[in-house]
Residue, then its C-alpha position, 0 to 999 in steps of 0.5 A: m358540057t352536057y352530052y347524050i348517049h345514043a344506044d339500042k336499049f336503056f335500063l331506066e329505073n322504072r322501065t326499059e326503053n329501046g333506042g333513044y338518048l340519055a342526057v349526061e349533064d356537065n355536073g356528072k349527073f343524069g338528065f332526061y331520057y329522050p325517045e328516038s323520035q326526039k333527037p336532042t341537039g348537042k354532042i351525041v356519043d353513039y353506042l349503036g348495037k349496045w345497051v346502057a345499064p346503071g352501074y352495079v352495086d356490090t353490097h357484100i364484097h371482101g376484096s380483089l387483086r390480092e387486097d382485102t378489107m381486113k388487111s389492106d391499107w388505104e392504098g390497097i382499098n383504093k386499088i380494089s375500088k379502081g379494079l371494080l370498074s372492070a367488073g361493072v361495079t360503080s358502088w360497093m360496100p367493103t365487107t369485113i369478116t369476124a375478128a377481134s373487136s380492136t381489129l374491127t375498130k381499126i378498120c372503121e377508123m381507116f375508112a373514116a380517115h379516108k372518106g370520099e378519097e377513093d378513085g374508082a368504084k364509090i365506097q357507100g358504107i361498110h358492111f360488117e359480116g360478123p362477129f355475132f355469128t354461130e360457130e356451127h355455120a362459121g364457114a370461112e369465118n373464125p369461130k374464136y371471135m364469135i360473140d353475142p350481139d352487144i349494142n354498146e360494142f356495135n356503137k363503138w364501131l359505128k362511132a369509129s367509122d364516122g357513120m360509115l358502118k351501115k350494114i351488119s350480118m348476124a345470127p338471129e338465134r344468139k342471145g339478145s338478138p331481137e333486142f340488138i336488131r331493134e336498137a340497130v335498126k333505130e340507128g339506121i343500120v341494115v341488119a341481115l341474117g346469116h352464118s346461122s343455125a336458126s330455126f324458121d321461128e328464130a329467123v322470123a323473130g329476127v325479121e319481126a325485130g327489124a332485120s330486112m335481109f338474108t346473107h348469101t342465102y343458102n350459104g352458111m345456114p342449114d338447107p331448107s326442110h319441108h318438115t323442120p323449116t330453117i332460116s333458109n325456109a324463112a328467106m324463101a317464105l317471108n314478105n318484104v325481105t331482100d335475099e343476097l345471092i351468089c350466082d357463080g354456079h358453085h355456091v348455089q346451083p342454078a336450079m336453086v337460084r331459080a327456086l329462090i327467085n321464083a319464090v320471092g321475085p327478082e325485086h327481092i334478090a340482091l346479087i352479090t359476089d362475096c369476092m375475096e382477095a383472089g378475085m381477078m387473080p390466078d389460081g393459087d394460095y390466098m388468105l381470108g382474114e387469118l385463114p388460108v385458102y386455095v383457089k382452083d376451078g373457079m372456087a375458093r376453099l379453106k385449106d382446113g376443112d375444104n369449106l367454100a371461102g368467099s368467091i372469086l366472082q365478078l358481079k358482071d359475071g353473076v348478072k350474065n350467069v342468071v341470064d345465060w341460065n335462062i332464069v331471068t331477062p336482062e332487065k331483071a338481072v340488071m335490076m338485081a345487081s343495081y336497084v335492089p342492092a342499093k335499095s336494100a342498103h338504103l343507098l338509092e339516093q346515091c346509086g342503083s338506077i338511071k334517073p335525073d339528078k343521080p350520079a351518072d354511073f353507068l355501063i355500056l353492055n353488049p347484048a350478050m351481057t358482057l361489059q364494054e365500058t364503065y362510066l363514073n360521074g359521066v366520065s368513061r373510066y374503063q373500056a374492055e379490050 
C-alpha cells in the first residue's frame, strides 16, 4: 500500500523543500513529493521535527564489525551490509586492498556467486583499491603485491566478478597507466587516482586518458606544493573530476577539507569512510589485509610504521562533521554523501537521490544531522535507540 512521509524538510534530488509529503509506493519505490498545501489522501507517517534525506552511498569502504572484504565469507559480508544501515548507508561498494592476483580473483568469485543476496545496505559493485599502486605511498597497503597495470589481468578479475567490479584506484605514474585507463574506461570502469607519487603532469595524463576520480584526496599522495605541483594539486585544480574525502578530522584537517571543497565545489566531493574491520568496534588490535593495526583515539594505525590504516568512520558522522565544522550546509553535506558518490560510480539509476521510481532508500535525520531511522525499499530497517 502506498503511504506518505510527512516531515519538516526533504532533501530531493534537485532541491530542498520545507514541509510536505513524499509518496512511497507499494513496490518500494519513491512516488511524487507534494507540498504542504497538497495533503494527499491515504496513510501518512508523521515525522514532525525531522528531515528526510536519501540513503547515503559509501563507494570506498573495506569493512566493519570485525568483518572485511579481504577475509570475510559471505555471511561476514552480509553482516557488514546489515550493520551499515545504522551508519545511514543504504548502498555501498565493498573495497579490496592490494593483494595477490589469485586472492583478488577469489573475492570477485564470492561476490559473483552471491549477487543480490545481501540483506542490508545494497552492494552496488566492487571497488579495487590496488594493486596498481606506488610503493612510496603504499600507506596501509602491502607493497610486495604492487604491479604495473595490465588490462588482461584486470579483465580476468572483471570476468570472475560477473561484471560486479566497477571501480579501480591506481597510481597514474606506473608504466602503461594511460593505455590501461583508456581501455578500462571503455569497459565502463570508473578509474580513480591515488596511492601515488605522481607529479601534476602525470596525474593530468591519467585524467586525460579517462580517470575521473581521486582516491581519498590528500591521503596516500604527496602534499600540494606551490612550486612543484603534485597529484594533490591536480585533485584541487582539474575540472569535472570527483574527489573522495575522508571527513573524520584525522585523515584531513578541517581547514584542508574547507580548502578542497572551496576549490572544486561540493558537487565534486564524494564523502567516503575508508572504514576497516574496526568500524563500530572498541579500541584494540585489528588487521587490514595482512597488516596488523591498532585502534586508539578514533584512529586506526599500522603497528609497524604508524601510518593511518583506513578509518573507523561511519558515513553519517562524516556528514555531520562537515556541517559541524561550518564548511557546508546540511543540503550540501547530504549531497556529498549520496548524489555525488552515486554519480561518480555510475550508480545514479539505483541510488543516491529521492526521485520518482527510484528505490525508496531514505533516512530520517534530526536537525542536528544525527540519524534517527533508515528505510530500505520503503521499509523501516533501523531505528536509533
